[in-house]
N, C-alpha and C positions, 0 to 999 in steps of 0.2 A: 504494500500500500504506500502511496506517495506521501511525502511530507505534508502536502497541502490538504490531504484528507484526514490528517490527525486532528481530533477535536477535544482530546482530554489530556491534561498534563498530570502526571503522577510524580509528586515530590517526596523523596525518601532521604531524610537525614540519617547519618549513621556515625557511630563512634564505638570502636572496640566491641563489635558484635560478631566476631568470627565464628562463635559457637552456633549461632542461629542464622547467620546471613545467607548461606547457600540455600537453606530450606526456604527462607523468605523469597529470595530471588527466583527460585524454581516456581513458587506459587504465583509470582508476578508474570513470568513467562508463560505460564499455563492459562492465563486469562483469555477467555474467548474473544475479548475486545483488545487484546494486547497490541495488535497491529494498528489500532486507532490511536494508541497512546504515545505521548512523548514522555519518557521516563527520565527524570533528573535525579541522579544519586549525588548527594552532597556529603562529602567527608567532613566531619566536624572535629577533626584532630585525632584520628585513630593512631594507636601505637602498636596494634597487632596486625594480623593478616587481612583485616577488613578491606583495605584499599586494594590489595591484590585480587581479592575475590570480586570486588566491584569492577575492577579494570578488566578482568577476564570476561565478565558478563557483558560489559559495554562493548568489548571487541567483537563479541558474537552477535550483537543486535544493533543495527544501524539507528534504531529509534531510541537508544539509550545514551545519555551523556553523563560523564563523571566529572564533577567539579569539586573544588575544595573551599571550605569556609572554616579554617582552623580556629578562629576566634569565637568567643561566646559559647552559646549553648544551642539546643535544638531549634529554638525560636529564630535565632540568627540564620541558621542553615535553611530553615523553611522559607524565611523571607527572601533569601537569595534565590531559591528555586522559584518562588512565586514571581519574582522580578524577571526571571528568564522566560516565563511562560508566554506563549503566543496563541494558545488555544482558548476557546470560549469557556471551557469547564476545567476544574482542577480538583484533585484529591490529594490528601496528605496521609501517607502511611508510615509506620514505624518498622525499622529493619529487623527487629527481633520477634515479630509476630508472623502470622500467615494470613493469606487471603483466599477464600473459596474461589474456585475457577470462574464462576459466573458473575462475581461481584461487580467488576468494572462495567460489564455490559448492562447489568440490571440498573446500576446507578445512572449510567450514561443515558440509557433508553428512557428512564423515568424522568430525568430532568428535561430531556428533549420533548417528550410527549406532554408533560404537564406544564411546561414553561415555568416551572418553579425556579427560584433562585437558590434554594437549599433543599437537598433531598437527604433524608435520614433513613438508614436501614438498620436492621438488627445486628447486634454484635454478640459474639459468643466469648465468654471468658473460660480459659482452660488453665489448670485442670479442674477448677472448682467453679461451677456456674454462679452467676450473680444476677439477682432480679432487681432491675432498676425501676424507679417510679414511672418512667415514661413508656415502659413496655406495654402498659395497659392500653395505649393508643393504637397499637398495631392491630390490623384486621386482615382478612383474607385478600383484600384488594388494596390498591393504592389509595391512600387517603390524602386529600389536598385541603389545606386551610389557608385563609388569607392573612392570618396573624398567629404568632405563637400564643397570644392571649387565649385563643380557642382551645389550645392544648397546653396549659400553663406548666405542667410538670416536665414538658420537653426541655424547659430551660435548664434542667439539671444534666442534660446531655452535653457536657462541656468539652468532650474530646472531639477531635476532628476526624479520626480514622474511620468512622462509620458514616461519613457524609461526603457528598459532592457539592461543590459550590459553583455558582455562576461567577466567573472571574471578574466580570464587570461590576458586580455588586461589591466585591471586596475592594476593588480599586477606586470606584466612585465614592465609596464611603470612607476611604482611608483606613480600612481594616487590615491590621498587620499583627503578627505574632509578637508576644512579649519577648524582649531580648535580655540575655544574661540572667534568666530567671527560670524557676520551675513553673509548672502549671501554665505554660505558654499557650496551650490550645484554647483556653478560655477567652483569651484576648481576641480570638477570631470567631469561635463558635457562637458565643453569646451575642456579640454585636450583630453577627449575620442573622441569627434567629430573631433578634428583636427588631431589626430594620428590614427584614424580608417582607415583601407583600404577597408572597406565595411560597408555602412550604409543603413539601410532599413527604409522606411516610410510606415506605415500601416494606412489606412484611416478608423480607428475605434475608438470610444470613449473609452479610457482606464483609464481615471481618472477624478474625479470631485473635483476641488479645491474650497474650501469654503471660501468666504470672510465673516468673522464673522460680525454680525450686531452690536456688542458691541464696535466696534472701537479698538479691540485688535489684529487684523491681522497685519502682518508686513507692508503691503502696506498702512495701515491707517496712520502710523507715519514715513514713509520712508524719507520724506523731513524735518522732524521736529527735529530729534535727531542728535546732533553733532557726536555721536559715529558711526552712519550709514555712515557718510561721510568718517570717518577714515577707517572703515571696507571696504567700497567700494574701496577706493584708494589703500589699501593694497592688496586687491584681484586683482585689475587691474595691479598693479606693479608685482605681482606674475605671472600673465598670460603673461605680456609683456616679462618676462624673458624667455619665450618659443621661442621667435622669431628666435634665431640662429639655432634651430633644425627644423625649418619649411621652406618649399619652398617659393619663392616670392609670389606665388598665395595664399598660406596658410597664409602668413603674412598679406596680404591684407584683407583676410577674418577675421582674428583675429582683425585687426584694426577697422573693422566695429563695432565689439562689444566694443572695448576699447572706441570708440568715442560715440556711441549711448547710452551705459549704463551709461555714466557719465554726459550726457548733462543736465539732470534735476538737478543734484547736483551742477554743476557749475553755472547754472542760478540762483539758490537760495542761494548759499553760502554767498554772501554779506549780506543777510538778517538774516543769522543764526549765523555768526561769526563776531567778532570784527576785526579790521583792521590787527592786528598782526597775529592772527591765519589764517586769510584769505590769508595773504601774504605767509605764510608757505605752505598752500594748493596750491597757485598759482605757487610757485617755483617748487614744486614736480610735478605738472601737466605739467609744461614746459618741464621737463626732460622726463616725460612719453610720451608726444605727439610729441616730436621733430622728424622731418623728415617725418611726415604724410602730404600728399598733401592737398591743399585747396579743390580739387575736392572730395577727400575722406571725408573730414569734411562735405562738402555740401551734399554729397550722404548719409551720415550716421546720419544726424540730421533732426529734424522735420521742422524747419523754421528759419527765420532770428534771432529771439531773442535767440534761442539756439546756433546759430553760432557765435554771437558776442564774447562770452567768449573764443572760440577757436581762433578767430582773435587776441584777446588780448594776449593769450598765445604765439602765433607765433611771435608777434612783441615785446613781453616783456613789454607790456603796462599795468601795474597794475591798473592805474587810469581808463582805459577803462573797466577793469574787475570789479573793486570795485565800481566805481562811473561813469558809462558811460555818464550820463548827463553832466558831466564836460568836456568831451572830444569831444563828437559828436556835430557837428554843425548843419547840415541841411541834405537835400537829394538832389540828382541830377537825372535828367532823361536821359536815353540813350536808343535809339531804342525802345521806348514804355515801358521800364521797369524803375523802381525806384531803386536807390541804396542809402544806408546810406553813407553820406559823411565823409569818414575817410581818413586822409592823409597818407595812406600806398602805397605800390606798387601794380601793377596789380595782384600779387599773391592773394590778398585778395578779389578781385572782386566777386568770387563765394559765399563768405561768407557775403558780404554786400548787395547783391541783396534782395530787400524787397519781401517776398513771398506772402504777402497779404495786401490789403488796405481795410479793412471792412468799408464801408460807408453806412449809411441808413438814410432815411427820417423819422422823428419822428412826424411831425405835420405841419399844415398850418393854419395861422391865418390872419385876416384882418389887413392890414396896413393903413397908412394914405392916404387920397386922392384916395381911390379905389384900392390901391395896395394890393398885397398878400405877406405875409412873410412865406417862407418855412424854417423849422427848421430841422437840422440834426446833426448827430454825426459821427465821423470818428476816425480811429486809423491807425497806421503803424506798422506792425509786426516788432519788433526789434528796434523800435525807441522810446526813453523814452517819456512818456506822458507829462512830464513837459516841453518838447521842442516843442510840437506840436503847441503851440501858435505862434511860430516864422514863421510858414509856411504861404505863401501867397496862397489864395484859390480863385477859381472862380467856377461858376456852368454853365455848358454847357447844353443847351436844344437842343438835336439833332434834325435835320431837320427843326429847326426854324430859323437858322442863328443867334441865340442869345447866347452870352456868357456874363454872368453878374458877376461882382465882388461880392465876398461873405465876410461876416464878420466872422473872426476866433475868437471865444470867449475863446479859450484855454480850459484847463481842467474844467470839471464840477464837482461840489461836491454834487450835488443833489442825486446822486446814489452811495453811498459808495461801493467801490470794483469794480465798472464798469470802464473798461479802456476807454481811448480815450478823445477827445475834441469835443466841440460842435461848430456848425457854423450856420449861417442864411444867407438867400439871399432874397432880396426884388425885386419882379417883378411886372410890370404893365401889367395885362392881355390884356389891350387895345393896347399894342405894339406888340402883337403876332397875327399871322393869326390863324384862327380856325384850330384845329387839335390836335393830340396827340404827345407829344415830350418826348422821353426818357431823364431822368435826370442823368447827369454825373458830379461827383466832379472832378475838375481840380486842380492839384497841380502844382504851378508855381515854377520851379527850375532854378538853374543857368545853367543847361543844357536845355534839351527839356522839355516842359510842358507835363504832363502825366495825363490822365483821367481814371477814374474808374466808373462803374455803381453804382448807389445808390439803395440799396434794400429798400423795404417798407413792412410793415406787413399788412396782409389782414384786421386785426382789425382796423387799421387806415383808410383804404379805406372805411370801413363800417361806421365809426364814422362821416364822413363828410356829410352823407346824399346825396340825389340825386341832390340838388341844387348847391352845391359847394359854392364859395364865390361870392356874388354879381351876381349870375347867370352866371359868366364868367369862373372861374377857379376851377378846382378840381384835386385831385390826384387819380390815379388809378394804378393798378399793371399789369404788363405783364411779365410772367416768373419769378415772384418774385421781379422784379425791378420796380422802380418808373417811372411813366409817368405823365407829366403835361398835363392835358386836357383843352383846351380852347374851351368853348362851343359856344361863339359868339365873335364878335369884335365890340361891341357897343362903340361909342365915345360920 
């Protein structure tokens, strides 16, 4: 196929990927639309055999160019490739992944037929699948929308490798990759999605992202490296600068990404940085997130523990951000729900609602005088483990009319790294009628008491044997939750 008939540019930056490079290039050459493509391989400063592998590949294929951009990072290399492109469409792939053989043809045909400026396909993560929030939008046919507002969770698809772009959109809007930084894809994907007037989704696997087994993938150290926090914040500040050119609905969609993509960093920052550096991060984030509603924060975060940092940002409470156990007191119940007790206004209620109270029964032993002692563990999402010992607990045995005070033993150190506190409750089987009684942990609060079911593992049920304790009491499971079974009421 002649050079004039090529209509897709494939830009591939690479650096020291000799282990994976040949396999990737083989998948590129196997593309059914390979002849239509101009492939630009950009060496980003390799010191292994990657350049030799790329050179041999370029020598065999006249539509492949090998160039060098030894300075900067992947974003600099991608920008160089984009500047060289002369085709109407462009894709950006990574040299340590693989591409299903029909990917380029599917993406190219879809952008031509739909006249979209961005087309998004499915990506596959190997070896472990990942379910992303935007996957719900894919259907059996191509879906076209006029704005990302119509499919707002697509804003979280920040990577470029599962997309094809209209090159004129990128150039006319001045959209370029971040340089000298991690997370460079978001500088292109998000502005393109926000500014595109036609987006198409095609339900076809167009990319295979490889999570390396040697711990060198970006995601393996994303929370550990201080520079990642700086790069993430700079990227979000850059994107926040787009707000004035967006409609209110587009701004709200962008805010979803601004909040969701930073939640993991904010949660872990106090463990990564000293107090002075953490305070600088805190103040910059206060500016970044000022004006976002508590409902948006709640909607865009996973759970309570990820929401507390945003609560701290809103109220300017650095101690809540850096040392939450010194600020939070207890919990209170309201209409069957639990809330972290923080002395703010009603604005913060959506962020203080406890999203989960994992409680499980871990054993039953014989107590004194024919009693049985039930042992369990519990935690409150978003509530510091070191404060759990302050909570007053009871155990309610549904349908029995019995609610028994429990002993809260606080944090247990027998299982390093496992969250939560342990509790125990002593019951006398002879005080119960015969029957089966669901076990619920009751948290006594300054508001209403709140109860949650206690889970139990099938292994624990089997370990007890058929006889139970003294022939009177045993634990069983129904729907994964614990049941206290009283076999008889001998006195």
